[in-house]
C-alpha positions in Angstrom: -2.6 -148.2 18.5 -6.3 -147.4 19.0 -6.2 -149.2 22.3 -3.2 -147.3 23.4 -4.8 -143.9 22.7 -8.0 -144.8 24.4 -6.1 -146.1 27.4 -3.4 -143.3 27.8 -5.3 -140.1 26.9 -7.9 -139.1 29.5 -11.4 -138.2 28.4 -11.3 -134.7 29.8 -8.6 -133.9 27.2 -11.1 -134.3 24.3 -13.7 -132.3 26.2 -11.2 -129.3 26.5 -10.3 -129.4 22.8 -13.9 -129.4 21.7 -14.8 -126.5 24.1 -11.9 -124.4 22.8 -13.0 -124.9 19.2 -16.5 -123.9 20.0 -15.4 -120.8 21.9 -13.1 -119.6 19.1 -15.5 -120.2 16.2 -17.4 -116.9 16.6 -14.1 -115.0 16.6 -12.9 -116.8 13.5 -16.2 -116.1 11.7 -16.2 -112.5 12.7 -12.6 -111.9 11.5 -13.3 -113.7 8.2 -16.4 -111.4 7.7 -14.3 -108.3 8.5 -11.7 -109.2 5.9 -14.2 -110.0 3.2 -16.7 -107.1 3.8 -14.9 -104.2 5.4 -11.9 -102.0 4.6 -9.6 -101.2 7.4 -8.5 -97.5 7.4 -5.1 -96.5 8.7 -4.8 -93.1 10.3 -1.4 -92.1 9.0 1.4 -93.8 7.2 4.9 -92.3 6.8 7.3 -93.8 4.2 11.0 -92.9 4.5 13.4 -93.3 1.6 16.6 -91.8 0.3 16.7 -88.2 -0.6 16.0 -87.2 -4.2 17.0 -83.5 -3.8 19.9 -82.2 -5.8 20.1 -78.8 -4.0 20.0 -77.4 -0.4 16.5 -77.6 0.9 15.0 -77.2 4.3 11.5 -78.5 5.1 9.7 -77.3 8.3 6.5 -79.2 9.1 3.6 -77.8 11.1 4.4 -80.1 14.0 7.7 -78.2 14.5 6.0 -74.8 15.3 2.5 -75.9 16.2 2.9 -75.0 19.9 5.5 -72.3 19.6 4.6 -68.6 20.2 4.8 -67.3 16.6 3.7 -63.8 16.0 5.1 -63.6 12.5 6.3 -66.2 10.0 9.3 -64.0 8.9 10.3 -63.9 12.6 10.2 -67.6 12.9 12.2 -68.2 9.7 15.1 -66.3 11.2 15.7 -69.4 13.4 16.7 -71.4 10.4 20.4 -71.6 9.2 21.5 -69.0 6.7 18.1 -67.1 7.1 17.8 -63.8 8.8 15.2 -61.0 8.5 14.8 -57.2 8.4 12.7 -56.0 11.4 10.8 -52.8 11.1 8.2 -53.5 13.8 6.5 -56.2 15.7 5.2 -57.8 12.5 6.1 -58.1 8.9 9.7 -59.3 9.2 11.2 -59.4 5.7 13.2 -62.7 5.2 16.8 -62.5 4.1 18.5 -65.7 2.8 22.3 -65.8 2.4 22.3 -62.0 2.0 19.6 -61.9 -0.7 16.6 -59.8 0.2 13.4 -58.2 -1.1 12.6 -59.5 -4.6 15.9 -61.4 -4.8 14.1 -64.0 -2.6 10.9 -65.5 -4.1 8.2 -66.1 -1.5 5.0 -67.9 -2.7 2.1 -69.9 -1.4 1.2 -73.5 -2.4 3.8 -73.8 -5.1 2.5 -71.0 -7.2 0.3 -68.3 -5.6 2.0 -64.9 -5.4 1.2 -61.8 -3.5 2.3 -58.2 -4.2 2.6 -56.1 -1.1 1.3 -52.5 -1.1 3.9 -50.7 0.9 6.9 -49.2 -0.9 9.0 -49.8 2.2 7.8 -53.4 2.4 5.8 -53.1 5.6 3.8 -56.1 4.2 6.1 -58.7 2.6 4.5 -61.8 1.3 4.9 -63.8 4.5 3.1 -61.2 6.5 -0.2 -61.9 4.6 -0.3 -65.5 5.9 -0.6 -66.7 9.5 1.4 -69.6 10.9 -1.8 -71.3 12.2 -2.8 -72.0 8.5 0.6 -73.4 7.4 1.1 -77.1 6.8 4.8 -76.8 6.0 7.5 -74.4 4.9 10.2 -75.1 2.3 13.4 -73.1 1.9 15.4 -73.8 -1.3 18.7 -71.9 -1.4 20.0 -71.0 -4.8 18.5 -70.5 -8.3 18.0 -74.2 -8.9 14.2 -74.8 -8.7 12.9 -73.0 -11.8 9.4 -74.4 -12.0 8.1 -71.8 -9.5 9.2 -68.8 -11.4 12.4 -66.8 -12.0 14.4 -67.4 -8.8 17.6 -65.5 -8.1 18.9 -66.1 -4.5 16.4 -68.4 -2.8 12.9 -69.7 -2.8 10.5 -69.9 0.2 7.4 -71.9 -0.4 4.6 -71.7 2.2 2.1 -74.6 1.9 -1.2 -73.7 3.5 -3.9 -76.0 4.8 -6.1 -77.1 1.9 -9.1 -79.5 2.0 -8.4 -83.2 1.3 -10.6 -86.3 0.8 -11.5 -88.8 3.5 -12.2 -92.5 3.0 -15.4 -92.2 4.9 -17.5 -89.2 6.2 -15.6 -87.5 8.9 -15.4 -84.0 10.6 -12.6 -82.6 12.7 -12.0 -79.4 14.6 -9.4 -77.7 16.8 -9.3 -74.7 19.0 -6.2 -72.8 20.1 -5.7 -70.0 22.6 -2.3 -68.6 23.6 -0.9 -65.6 25.3 2.6 -64.1 25.9 3.6 -61.9 28.8 6.9 -60.7 27.2 5.2 -59.4 24.0 2.0 -58.4 25.8 -0.3 -60.3 23.4 -2.6 -63.1 22.7 -4.0 -65.2 19.8 -7.0 -67.3 19.1 -7.6 -69.8 16.3 -10.4 -72.2 15.4 -10.4 -74.7 12.5 -12.9 -77.2 11.0 -12.4 -79.7 8.3 -14.1 -82.9 7.0 -15.9 -84.6 4.1 -15.8 -87.9 2.4 -14.1 -89.4 -0.7 -16.1 -87.2 -3.1 -16.6 -83.8 -1.4 -14.5 -82.3 1.3 -14.0 -78.9 2.9 -12.1 -76.8 5.5 -12.6 -73.5 7.2 -10.6 -71.5 9.9 -10.4 -68.1 11.5 -8.6 -66.3 14.2 -7.3 -63.1 15.8 -4.0 -61.9 17.0 -3.5 -58.8 19.2 -0.1 -57.7 20.5 0.8 -54.5 22.3 4.0 -52.5 22.6 6.7 -53.7 24.9 9.4 -52.2 27.1 13.0 -53.3 26.6 15.6 -54.0 29.2 16.6 -50.4 29.0 13.1 -49.3 30.1 12.4 -47.8 26.7 8.9 -48.3 25.3 9.0 -49.6 21.7 5.8 -48.9 19.7 5.3 -52.3 18.0 1.7 -53.1 18.7 -0.5 -54.7 16.0 -3.8 -56.5 15.4 -4.5 -59.3 12.9 -7.8 -60.8 11.8 -7.9 -63.7 9.4 -10.1 -66.4 7.9 -10.0 -69.2 5.3 -12.4 -71.4 3.5 -12.0 -74.2 1.0 -13.8 -76.9 -0.9 -12.7 -79.9 -2.9 -14.3 -82.3 -5.3 -13.4 -85.6 -7.0 -15.2 -84.9 -10.3 -13.9 -88.2 -11.7 -11.5 -90.9 -10.8 -8.0 -89.4 -10.6 -9.4 -85.9 -11.3 -9.5 -83.5 -8.3 -10.5 -79.8 -8.0 -9.8 -77.6 -5.0 -11.2 -74.1 -4.5 -9.7 -72.0 -1.7 -10.1 -68.5 -0.3 -8.1 -66.6 2.4 -8.6 -63.2 4.0 -6.0 -61.5 6.2 -6.3 -58.1 7.7 -3.7 -56.1 9.6 -4.8 -53.1 11.6 -2.9 -50.3 13.5 0.5 -51.9 12.9 3.3 -49.7 14.3 6.7 -49.6 12.7 9.2 -47.6 14.7 11.9 -48.1 12.1 9.9 -46.6 9.3 8.5 -43.1 8.7 4.9 -44.4 8.7 2.6 -46.9 10.3 0.1 -49.2 8.6 -3.4 -48.1 9.4 -5.0 -51.0 7.6 -3.8 -53.8 5.3 -6.4 -56.1 3.7 -5.6 -59.1 1.6 -7.8 -61.5 -0.3 -6.3 -64.6 -1.9 -8.4 -66.9 -4.1 -7.1 -69.9 -6.0 -8.3 -72.7 -8.2 -6.3 -76.0 -8.4 -6.9 -79.0 -10.7 -4.9 -82.2 -10.5 -5.2 -85.2 -12.9 -3.2 -88.4 -12.1 -2.3 -91.5 -14.0 -3.6 -90.1 -17.3 -1.6 -92.6 -19.5 1.5 -94.7 -19.9 3.7 -91.6 -20.2 1.6 -88.8 -18.7 1.8 -89.1 -14.9 0.1 -85.9 -13.7 -1.3 -82.7 -15.1 -1.7 -79.7 -12.8 -3.3 -76.4 -13.3 -3.4 -73.5 -10.8 -5.0 -70.1 -11.1 -5.0 -67.4 -8.5 -5.9 -63.8 -7.7 -4.6 -61.8 -4.7 -5.6 -58.1 -4.3 -4.1 -56.0 -1.5 -5.5 -52.7 -0.1 -2.9 -50.9 2.0 -3.2 -47.6 3.9 -0.4 -46.0 5.9 0.2 -42.7 7.6 2.3 -40.7 10.1 -0.5 -39.6 12.4 1.2 -41.2 15.4 4.5 -39.4 14.8 5.6 -36.0 16.1 6.0 -34.8 12.5 2.2 -35.0 12.1 1.8 -31.7 13.9 3.1 -29.8 10.9 2.7 -32.3 8.0 0.3 -35.2 7.8 0.9 -37.8 5.2 -1.5 -40.5 4.2 -0.6 -43.0 1.4 -3.2 -45.4 -0.1 -2.0 -48.2 -2.4 -4.0 -50.8 -4.2 -2.1 -53.7 -5.6 -3.0 -57.0 -7.0 -1.3 -60.0 -8.4 -3.0 -62.6 -10.7 -1.9 -65.5 -12.8 -1.7 -69.2 -13.3 0.5 -72.2 -14.3 0.0 -75.4 -16.2 2.5 -78.3 -15.5 2.8 -81.8 -16.8 4.9 -84.7 -15.5 6.0 -87.4 -17.9 7.9 -90.6 -17.3 9.2 -93.2 -19.7 11.3 -95.8 -18.0 13.9 -94.1 -15.8 13.6 -90.8 -17.7 11.5 -88.2 -15.9 10.3 -85.0 -17.6 8.5 -81.9 -16.4 7.2 -79.2 -18.7 5.1 -76.2 -18.0 4.0 -72.6 -18.6 3.1 -69.8 -16.2 1.9 -66.3 -16.3 1.9 -63.5 -13.7 0.5 -59.9 -13.9 1.1 -57.3 -11.2 -0.8 -54.0 -11.0 -0.2 -51.1 -8.6 -1.7 -47.7 -8.1 -1.1 -45.4 -5.2 -1.6 -41.8 -4.0 0.1 -39.9 -1.3 -1.8 -37.0 0.3 0.2 -34.4 2.2 -1.5 -31.9 4.5 0.8 -29.1 5.7 -0.1 -26.8 8.6 1.5 -23.4 9.1 0.7 -21.1 12.0 1.6 -17.4 11.3 0.4 -14.5 13.5 -2.2 -16.7 15.2 -3.7 -17.8 11.9 -3.5 -21.4 10.7 -2.9 -22.1 7.0 -3.5 -25.5 5.5 -2.1 -26.7 2.2 -3.0 -30.1 0.7 -0.9 -31.7 -2.0 -1.3 -35.0 -3.9 1.5 -37.1 -5.4 1.4 -40.4 -7.3 3.3 -43.2 -5.7 2.5 -45.4 -8.6 0.1 -44.5 -11.5 -1.4 -47.6 -13.2 1.9 -49.5 -13.1 1.7 -52.9 -14.8 4.3 -55.7 -15.0 3.6 -59.0 -16.9 5.8 -62.1 -16.9 5.2 -65.1 -19.2 7.5 -68.1 -18.6 8.2 -71.6 -20.0 10.2 -74.2 -18.1 11.3 -77.8 -18.4 13.1 -80.3 -16.1 14.8 -83.6 -16.9 16.0 -86.3 -14.4 17.8 -89.6 -15.2 20.0 -92.0 -13.3 23.3 -93.0 -15.1 25.9 -95.4 -13.7 25.0 -95.0 -10.0 24.7 -91.3 -10.5 21.6 -89.2 -10.6 21.5 -86.2 -13.0 19.0 -83.4 -13.3 18.8 -80.3 -15.5 16.4 -77.4 -15.8 15.8 -74.6 -18.2 13.5 -71.6 -18.0 12.7 -68.8 -20.4 10.9 -65.6 -19.3 9.5 -62.6 -21.2 8.9 -59.6 -19.0 7.0 -56.5 -20.0 6.2 -53.3 -17.9 4.4 -50.0 -18.4 3.2 -47.1 -16.2 1.0 -44.1 -16.4 3.9 -41.8 -15.4 7.3 -41.8 -13.8 9.6 -39.3 -12.2 10.6 -37.2 -15.3 13.4 -34.6 -15.2 14.4 -32.3 -18.0 17.8 -30.5 -17.9 19.4 -28.6 -20.8 16.8 -30.0 -23.1 17.5 -33.6 -22.1 14.8 -35.7 -20.5 15.7 -38.2 -17.8 13.7 -41.1 -16.3 10.9 -40.7 -18.9 10.9 -44.3 -20.2 7.4 -45.7 -19.4 7.9 -49.1 -21.1 10.6 -51.8 -20.7 10.9 -55.3 -21.9 13.3 -58.1 -20.8 14.0 -61.6 -22.1 15.6 -63.8 -19.4 17.2 -67.2 -19.5 17.7 -69.3 -16.3 19.2 -72.8 -16.0 20.4 -75.3 -13.5 22.4 -78.5 -13.5 22.7 -81.1 -10.7 24.4 -84.4 -9.9 24.1 -86.7 -6.9 25.8 -89.9 -5.8 24.5 -92.0 -2.9 27.5 -93.4 -1.1 25.7 -95.3 1.7 22.2 -95.3 3.0 22.9 -92.2 5.2 25.4 -90.3 3.1 25.4 -88.8 -0.3 27.4 -86.2 -2.3 25.8 -83.6 -4.6 26.9 -80.7 -6.7 24.7 -78.1 -8.4 25.2 -75.2 -10.7 22.5 -72.6 -11.4 22.0 -69.2 -13.1 18.9 -67.3 -12.1 17.8 -64.1 -13.8 15.0 -61.8 -12.7 13.5 -58.6 -14.0 13.1 -55.3 -12.0 10.1 -55.1 -9.8 7.4 -52.5 -9.9 9.1 -50.8 -7.0 12.5 -50.6 -8.8 11.0 -49.4 -12.1 8.4 -46.8 -11.1 8.6 -45.6 -7.5 9.2 -41.9 -7.1 9.5 -39.2 -4.4 9.8 -41.7 -1.6 12.9 -43.2 0.1 12.7 -47.0 -0.1 16.0 -48.1 1.5 17.7 -48.9 -1.8 19.9 -45.8 -1.6 20.1 -42.3 0.0 18.1 -40.6 -2.7 14.3 -40.2 -3.3 
């Protein structure tokens, strides 16, 4: 056999094999060193699985609207099924979901941060205090099923803003956006920066929007111009393994916003939103996560009729200061296939507003000026304390979920619209308390990988808002009376 190999196999074959081994040896060594010494980082991984939702939910990612011309979030949401909006001007479209509007639709930021607008006629609904450039995703949950975000009646819209997140190694990223529209006669600029490492991370952004009035197809000029200036900043820290803290701040200012469908225009609307978020993961065999969130969101709103023809005889300027503050504590537990969620939250709303009316009367060449003041709200306060729980379990190829929420709501005000007739006083109740119970049940069965059936039942109960309780001497589109 040895003689056959030596005779039949040429010498240059052995030379080629030896050369190939020598050429490949550095590559083999380098790959081995990389595996042993370095960690390969993947940019992005998406994992797809079957749906776990028991109720109708729509998720809109930032990639969907990143390059769309969005002037207002409420305007964009009107493109979604079963969602419309109430337009009063070029900005501040108020979402309507399945016919539910105003406080019947809960709109919040980052799964818990709430904002109380200053205008009685809702010039500035919650979505108007956030710009689309700072949104990571939007969630629309139809129905009173998801109770961990507060007492929900008709629908819930959750706006997840961009928050800082850790990086495996030190990195820094930035982006710049400029856009303009000829139809709406406007432009927008946006700049953002984020970075950090696996211990400390940050983000910051800012931008400007300016849109003018536009002329319709009927050659009528619609006064809908507005200006927006905004900025955000955030910082995050990994204080200990599985323990994360994120601080964030956002500023949004609207200026000279015209509303042709309302009796006044917004001269200035300033919003500050600060939040503190703590997350602890893998805390024990049963405790999966513990989350705490605290926030504070003051709003300063000034509106007037100085651009209206009525200002020649009567000028009205209304100034409202409103703020919303609160927090929530939530814990997720799991034992086997049983999943539990328990939590507590608190919300406090404060509003105080003054309307100054200057009346001009010209008689016999002389001008007489009369100035009057009226309270829109006077130290109005509403507090809501809630406790909630959710339970999920699979049973015989079916998935079940149930949720329960209890709320205690209390309100008081400095005064209200008090009438006395025949010795009987009307509308003089300054204090009101409510105890509300909300619940939901859901069941789902996965038929095949791409088809499932679900059924849900829910009862949502909410308490009257500050507007419904204490507004006076101002038409607010609820009925035909002041």
